[in-house]
C-alpha positions in Angstrom: 7.3 16.4 10.3 10.2 17.4 13.0 12.6 15.5 10.9 11.7 17.0 7.3 12.0 20.6 9.1 15.5 19.5 10.0 16.4 18.1 6.8 15.1 21.3 4.9 17.0 23.7 7.1 20.0 21.9 6.8 20.1 21.6 2.9 19.2 25.3 2.5 21.8 26.1 5.3 25.0 24.0 3.7 23.9 25.2 0.1 23.9 28.7 1.1 27.3 28.6 3.0 28.9 26.5 -0.1 27.4 29.4 -2.1 25.7 27.1 -4.7 22.5 28.5 -6.3 18.9 26.8 -6.3 18.8 25.9 -9.7 22.7 24.3 -9.6 21.6 22.1 -6.7 18.1 21.1 -8.2 19.8 19.9 -11.4 22.4 17.9 -9.4 19.6 16.5 -7.5 17.2 15.7 -10.7 14.7 18.0 -8.8 12.9 20.9 -10.4 13.5 24.2 -8.5 10.1 24.6 -7.2 10.6 21.2 -5.5 14.0 21.8 -3.9 12.5 25.2 -2.4 9.7 23.1 -0.9 11.7 20.8 0.5 13.9 23.7 1.9 10.8 25.9 3.1 9.9 22.3 5.0 6.7 22.1 3.2 7.9 18.9 1.6 9.8 16.0 2.3 12.6 14.3 -0.4 13.3 10.7 -1.5 16.0 9.0 -0.1 17.7 8.8 -3.8 17.6 12.8 -4.0 18.6 13.3 -0.4 21.9 10.8 -1.5 22.5 13.3 -4.4 22.2 16.4 -2.5 24.4 15.2 0.0 27.0 14.6 -3.0 26.7 17.6 -4.9 27.1 19.5 -1.4 30.1 17.7 -0.6 29.0 15.8 2.5 27.5 12.8 3.5 23.7 12.1 3.8 23.7 11.3 7.7 24.5 15.3 8.0 20.9 15.7 7.0 19.3 12.9 9.3 21.6 13.5 12.3 20.1 15.3 15.3 22.7 15.3 18.0 25.9 13.7 17.1 27.2 10.8 19.5 30.2 8.6 18.7 29.7 5.7 20.6 26.9 2.9 19.6 23.3 3.9 18.6 20.6 1.4 19.5 17.4 1.5 17.9 14.8 -0.2 20.2 11.6 -1.7 18.0 9.1 0.9 20.4 11.3 3.7 18.6 9.9 2.7 15.3 6.6 4.3 14.8 4.5 6.7 12.7 5.4 9.7 14.5 9.4 9.2 14.0 9.5 8.0 10.1 10.1 10.3 7.1 7.8 9.9 4.7 9.2 10.0 0.5 6.4 12.3 -0.8 7.6 12.0 -4.3 6.6 8.5 -4.2 3.6 8.3 -1.4 4.2 4.1 -1.4 7.1 4.7 1.1 8.3 5.7 4.4 11.7 5.4 6.1 13.2 5.4 9.5 17.0 5.9 10.1 18.1 3.3 12.2 21.6 5.5 12.9 20.5 9.3 13.0 22.7 10.5 15.5 25.9 8.5 14.7 28.4 11.0 13.6 31.3 10.1 11.3 29.3 7.2 9.9 30.0 5.7 6.5 26.8 4.1 5.5 23.1 4.8 6.4 21.3 2.2 7.8 16.9 2.3 7.6 13.6 0.4 7.8 11.6 1.1 5.2 8.1 0.6 4.7 6.6 0.2 0.8 3.1 -0.3 0.2 1.8 -2.2 -2.6 2.6 -1.2 -5.9 0.5 0.1 -7.9 2.3 2.3 -10.3 3.8 0.8 -13.6 6.0 4.3 -14.5 9.1 4.1 -12.2 11.2 6.8 -12.1 14.7 5.2 -11.6 17.4 6.5 -9.6 21.2 6.0 -9.6 24.0 7.3 -7.7 27.8 6.1 -6.4 28.2 3.6 -4.0 26.4 0.2 -2.7 23.0 -0.7 -1.4 22.0 -3.8 0.7 18.1 -4.9 1.2 17.1 -7.7 3.9 13.4 -8.3 3.2 11.8 -8.5 6.8 7.9 -8.9 5.8 6.2 -8.9 2.4 7.7 -9.3 -1.1 9.6 -6.5 -2.9 10.3 -6.2 -6.7 13.5 -4.4 -7.6 14.3 -3.1 -11.7 17.9 -3.1 -11.8 19.1 -2.0 -14.9 17.6 -4.3 -17.5 16.2 -7.0 -14.8 13.6 -7.3 -12.4 14.2 -9.5 -9.3 11.6 -10.3 -6.9 12.8 -10.8 -3.2 10.6 -12.4 -0.5 10.6 -12.5 3.3 14.5 -13.8 4.3 15.8 -12.7 1.0 18.5 -10.0 0.4 20.5 -8.7 -2.0 23.5 -6.1 -2.5 24.1 -4.3 -5.4 26.0 -0.9 -7.1 23.9 1.6 -7.0 25.4 3.3 -9.9 23.3 0.9 -12.0 19.9 2.6 -12.4 17.4 0.9 -10.0 14.0 1.2 -8.7 12.8 -0.7 -5.2 8.9 -1.4 -4.6 6.5 -3.0 -2.9 5.4 -6.3 -4.7 1.8 -5.7 -6.2 -0.1 -7.9 -3.9 1.7 -7.4 -0.8 3.8 -4.3 0.5 6.7 -5.1 2.6 9.5 -3.9 5.5 12.8 -3.9 4.6 16.4 -2.9 6.3 18.3 -1.0 3.7 22.0 -0.1 4.1 23.0 2.6 1.8 26.8 3.4 1.5 27.5 6.4 -1.0 31.2 7.9 -1.1 31.3 11.9 -0.2 33.1 12.3 -3.7 
């Protein structure tokens, strides 16, 4: 829960600093005011897609919310550090948890994550779209991606690179979940 508190506090601080109302930011991020309030009060986390939209609305990169301490040199993530305690859970979709692989890297242009996806049980997906690009590599399991009107199935070892402005939704396959490496690039403006 520590990272969630950092993210919520940073969002609120930047919003107030930039004199943006709660309603304006919630509308930009496709969240209700109650959802954004819960995030800012550290009682809920935010989806990766919403975090990118919030960052864009505030004129910053999403890494601003994830960074703990800025480091200018290389960032190394050891396998043993990627555990349940360090993951951010997407409460808007309880089927996803993610771990930032470069949370302390200052000035980065992209966001690398390890994302765990539970097997898909939903059928009514909330699609996301935002400026930028995404690269996904399936480490384990199977992933289904709804990209525009297409449905793409990826198995272990498969990858996809796409423009994230096209409406999309990424979820675990119906029979088994997945672990993926995701790299997201989202320009500030």
